[in-house]
C-alpha positions as CSV (number, residue, x, y, z in Angstrom):
1,X,105.5,180.9,-4.3
2,X,103.3,182.8,-6.8
3,X,99.5,182.3,-6.3
4,X,98.9,181.2,-9.9
5,X,96.3,178.4,-10.3
6,X,97.9,175.1,-11.2
7,X,96.1,172.2,-12.9
8,X,95.8,169.1,-10.7
9,X,94.2,166.6,-13.1
10,X,92.1,167.1,-16.2
11,X,90.4,170.6,-16.2
12,X,90.4,171.1,-12.4
13,X,92.4,173.7,-10.7
14,X,93.5,174.5,-7.2
15,X,92.2,177.9,-6.1
16,X,94.5,179.8,-3.7
17,X,92.9,180.6,-0.3
18,X,93.3,184.3,-0.8
19,X,91.3,184.2,-4.0
20,X,88.6,182.0,-2.5
21,X,88.3,184.3,0.5
22,X,88.1,187.4,-1.7
23,X,85.4,185.7,-3.8
24,X,83.3,184.8,-0.8
25,X,83.7,188.3,0.7
26,X,82.5,189.8,-2.5
27,X,79.5,187.5,-2.6
28,X,78.7,188.4,1.0
29,X,78.8,192.1,0.4
30,X,76.7,191.6,-2.8
31,X,74.1,189.8,-0.8
32,X,74.0,192.5,1.8
33,X,73.6,195.1,-0.9
34,X,70.9,193.0,-2.6
35,X,69.0,192.8,0.7
36,X,68.9,196.6,0.9
37,X,67.4,196.7,-2.7
38,X,64.9,194.0,-1.8
39,X,63.9,196.1,1.2
40,X,63.3,199.1,-1.0
41,X,61.2,197.0,-3.3
42,X,59.2,195.7,-0.4
43,X,60.2,192.1,-0.5
44,X,60.7,191.4,3.2
45,X,61.1,187.6,3.0
46,X,63.7,187.8,0.2
47,X,65.4,190.7,2.0
48,X,65.8,188.7,5.2
49,X,67.2,185.7,3.4
50,X,69.8,187.7,1.4
51,X,70.8,189.7,4.4
52,X,71.3,186.6,6.6
53,X,73.2,184.8,3.8
54,X,75.4,187.9,3.2
55,X,76.2,188.4,6.9
56,X,77.0,184.6,7.4
57,X,79.2,184.6,4.3
58,X,81.1,187.7,5.4
59,X,81.4,186.2,9.0
60,X,82.8,183.0,7.6
61,X,85.5,184.8,5.6
62,X,86.4,187.0,8.6
63,X,86.7,183.9,10.9
64,X,88.8,182.1,8.3
65,X,91.1,185.1,8.1
66,X,91.4,185.3,11.9
67,X,92.2,181.6,12.0
68,X,94.9,181.9,9.4
69,X,96.4,184.8,11.4
70,X,96.4,182.6,14.4
71,X,98.4,179.9,12.6
72,X,95.9,178.1,10.4
73,X,92.5,176.6,10.7
74,X,92.2,175.2,14.3
75,X,90.2,172.2,13.1
76,X,92.8,171.4,10.4
77,X,95.6,171.7,13.0
78,X,93.8,169.4,15.4
79,X,93.1,166.9,12.6
80,X,96.7,167.0,11.5
81,X,97.9,166.5,15.1
82,X,95.6,163.6,15.6
83,X,96.8,162.1,12.3
84,X,100.4,162.3,13.5
85,X,99.4,160.7,16.8
86,X,97.6,157.9,15.0
87,X,100.6,157.3,12.7
88,X,103.0,157.1,15.7
89,X,100.6,154.8,17.6
90,X,100.3,152.6,14.5
91,X,104.1,152.3,14.3
92,X,104.3,151.5,18.0
93,X,101.7,148.8,17.6
94,X,103.7,147.4,14.7
95,X,106.8,147.3,16.8
96,X,105.1,145.6,19.7
97,X,103.4,143.0,17.4
98,X,106.7,142.3,15.7
99,X,108.4,141.9,19.1
100,X,105.9,139.4,20.2
101,X,106.2,137.5,16.9
102,X,110.0,137.1,17.2
103,X,109.9,136.6,21.0
104,X,111.8,139.8,21.9
105,X,111.4,140.6,25.6
106,X,114.0,143.4,26.3
107,X,116.9,145.2,24.7
108,X,119.9,146.8,26.4
109,X,122.3,149.2,24.7
110,X,125.3,147.3,26.1
111,X,125.9,144.2,28.1
112,X,127.6,146.2,30.8
113,X,124.4,148.1,31.6
114,X,122.3,145.0,32.3
115,X,123.5,144.5,35.9
116,X,126.4,143.3,38.0
117,X,127.8,139.8,38.5
118,X,125.3,139.1,41.3
119,X,122.4,139.8,39.0
120,X,123.6,137.3,36.5
121,X,124.3,134.7,39.1
122,X,120.8,135.2,40.6
123,X,119.3,134.2,37.2
124,X,120.7,130.7,37.7
125,X,118.8,130.6,41.0
126,X,115.6,131.1,39.0
127,X,116.2,128.1,36.8
128,X,113.7,125.2,37.0
129,X,114.8,122.8,34.3
130,X,118.0,123.7,32.5
131,X,120.8,126.3,32.0
132,X,123.0,126.7,28.9
133,X,126.0,129.0,28.6
134,X,127.9,129.6,25.4
135,X,130.7,132.0,24.8
136,X,134.4,132.2,23.9
137,X,135.6,131.7,27.5
138,X,132.7,132.7,29.8
139,X,135.5,133.8,32.1
140,X,133.4,136.4,33.9
141,X,131.2,133.8,35.4
142,X,134.2,132.2,37.2
143,X,134.9,135.4,39.1
144,X,132.0,134.7,41.5
145,X,132.9,132.7,44.5
146,X,129.2,131.7,44.7
147,X,129.0,130.1,41.2
148,X,130.3,126.7,42.2
149,X,128.0,126.4,45.3
150,X,125.0,127.6,43.4
151,X,125.5,125.2,40.5
152,X,126.1,122.3,42.9
153,X,122.9,123.2,44.8
154,X,120.8,123.5,41.6
155,X,122.0,120.2,40.3
156,X,121.7,118.2,43.6
157,X,118.6,119.8,45.0
158,X,116.6,120.9,42.0
159,X,117.9,118.5,39.3
160,X,118.7,121.3,37.0
161,X,120.8,120.4,33.9
162,X,123.8,122.5,32.9
163,X,125.6,122.7,29.5
164,X,128.7,124.8,29.3
165,X,130.0,125.5,25.7
166,X,133.3,127.4,25.3
167,X,136.3,127.6,23.0
168,X,138.9,124.9,22.7
169,X,142.4,126.3,23.3
170,X,143.4,124.8,20.0
171,X,140.6,126.5,18.1
172,X,142.1,127.6,14.8
173,X,140.3,130.9,14.9
174,X,141.6,131.8,18.4
175,X,144.8,133.6,17.3
176,X,142.8,135.7,14.7
177,X,140.2,137.2,17.1
178,X,140.2,141.0,17.3
179,X,138.2,143.4,19.4
180,X,138.6,147.2,19.3
181,X,141.5,146.8,16.9
182,X,143.4,144.6,19.3
183,X,144.3,140.9,18.9
184,X,142.8,139.1,21.9
185,X,143.9,135.6,21.2
186,X,146.6,135.4,23.8
187,X,144.3,137.0,26.4
188,X,141.5,134.5,25.7
189,X,144.0,131.6,25.8
190,X,145.1,132.5,29.3
191,X,141.5,132.8,30.5
192,X,140.6,129.5,29.0
193,X,143.1,127.6,31.2
194,X,141.6,129.2,34.3
195,X,138.0,128.4,33.2
196,X,138.8,124.8,32.4
197,X,140.1,124.4,35.9
198,X,137.1,126.0,37.5
199,X,134.8,123.7,35.5
200,X,136.8,120.7,36.5
201,X,136.4,121.7,40.1
202,X,132.6,121.8,39.8
203,X,132.6,118.4,38.0
204,X,134.7,116.7,40.6
205,X,132.7,118.2,43.5
206,X,129.5,116.4,42.2
207,X,128.5,112.9,43.1
208,X,129.3,110.5,40.3
209,X,125.6,109.9,39.5
210,X,125.0,113.6,39.3
211,X,127.9,114.5,36.9
212,X,125.9,113.9,33.7
213,X,123.8,116.9,34.7
214,X,126.9,119.1,34.3
215,X,128.4,118.9,30.8
216,X,131.1,121.0,29.3
217,X,132.1,121.0,25.6
218,X,134.8,122.8,23.7
219,X,134.3,124.0,20.1
220,X,137.2,124.0,17.6
221,X,135.6,124.8,14.3
222,X,133.9,128.3,14.7
223,X,135.1,131.7,15.9
224,X,131.6,132.2,17.5
225,X,129.5,135.2,16.7
226,X,127.6,135.7,19.9
227,X,127.3,134.5,23.5
228,X,124.2,132.9,24.7
229,X,123.0,132.4,28.3
230,X,119.8,130.5,28.4
231,X,117.7,129.9,31.6
232,X,114.8,127.5,30.8
233,X,113.0,129.3,27.9
234,X,114.7,132.7,28.2
235,X,117.8,133.5,26.1
236,X,120.2,136.4,26.8
237,X,122.2,137.1,23.7
238,X,125.3,139.3,23.3
239,X,126.7,139.9,19.8
240,X,130.4,139.6,19.3
241,X,131.7,142.7,17.3
242,X,134.9,143.5,15.7
243,X,134.8,147.2,16.8
244,X,133.7,146.7,20.4
245,X,134.3,144.5,23.4
246,X,131.6,142.1,24.5
247,X,130.9,144.4,27.5
248,X,130.2,147.2,25.2
249,X,128.1,145.2,22.7
250,X,124.3,145.1,22.5
251,X,122.4,142.7,24.7
252,X,118.9,141.4,24.0
253,X,116.6,139.0,25.7
254,X,114.3,136.6,23.8
255,X,111.8,134.2,25.3
256,X,109.4,131.4,24.5
257,X,108.8,129.4,21.4
258,X,109.0,132.3,18.9
259,X,111.3,132.6,15.9
260,X,114.4,134.2,17.6
261,X,114.5,131.8,20.6
262,X,114.3,128.9,18.1
263,X,117.2,130.4,16.0
264,X,119.4,130.8,19.1
265,X,118.5,127.3,20.4
266,X,119.4,125.9,17.0
267,X,122.7,127.8,17.0
268,X,123.7,126.4,20.4
269,X,122.7,122.9,19.4
270,X,124.6,123.0,16.1
271,X,127.8,124.0,17.8
272,X,127.3,121.7,20.8
273,X,126.8,118.6,18.7
274,X,130.1,119.1,16.9
275,X,132.2,120.0,19.9
276,X,134.5,117.9,22.2
277,X,133.7,116.8,25.7
278,X,136.1,118.4,28.2
279,X,135.7,115.7,30.9
280,X,135.7,112.4,28.8
281,X,137.5,113.2,25.6
282,X,140.0,115.9,26.4
283,X,141.0,115.7,30.1
284,X,144.6,116.7,29.2
285,X,143.4,120.2,28.4
286,X,143.5,121.3,32.1
287,X,145.3,120.7,35.3
288,X,143.2,118.8,37.7
289,X,145.4,119.7,40.6
290,X,144.1,122.0,43.3
């Protein structure tokens, strides 16, 4: 760009660095020349002052030029770097504070990267008071041979309450569900029959007085937008996406009494309260034979 001075506001102008350096260099040389003249006129004090001022001015200009040749003023570079660090730190602090405010504990790029089946089952073992599971089928949970024994133990030994919320096989949205451009209605329907039976097996293995601690309901009125697995005050939430399977969808963990845990607890309750009880209202949905 040309080095013409440009007005900033009012009558003030930005002076290019080269012009400023040239001006100060000229002043420095003039002061040195003046000191020689003062020496000739026998003014030692004034001569010393002008000589020192001239040398200092010339030195400053030379140092400035060297700094520019080395990539700019070192102090300015350090200040700029520090400013960038402060800005990044400020953004990081904002993210942390916002995470605390909404209750966000952890984020995983996809459900499949969280852990294996044993990791999920082990979370139930950590429960103290209650466990909620909500999903379209929750079929993956029934793959574990340990699930039934762990649930029975947590209910009978630790008095943990379980609520299992899954899709009714007559849900009007079931035939319409799509993942990765494939209709998954028929696949989910086949899984639901197996899940119903697995849940009936757990129900019937419990003593009658313990059965209220294991509740299962079926929703008919929503396609469901996420799965929720809650252990006490910790929610593990997976979004249901049109373009990806649940295993390839984001997973995030929220905890405590912050805004996000409240929203997901509210979502579970809203669907739970308008769903049908598998064991008392709809026993015909599954075969109870072994």
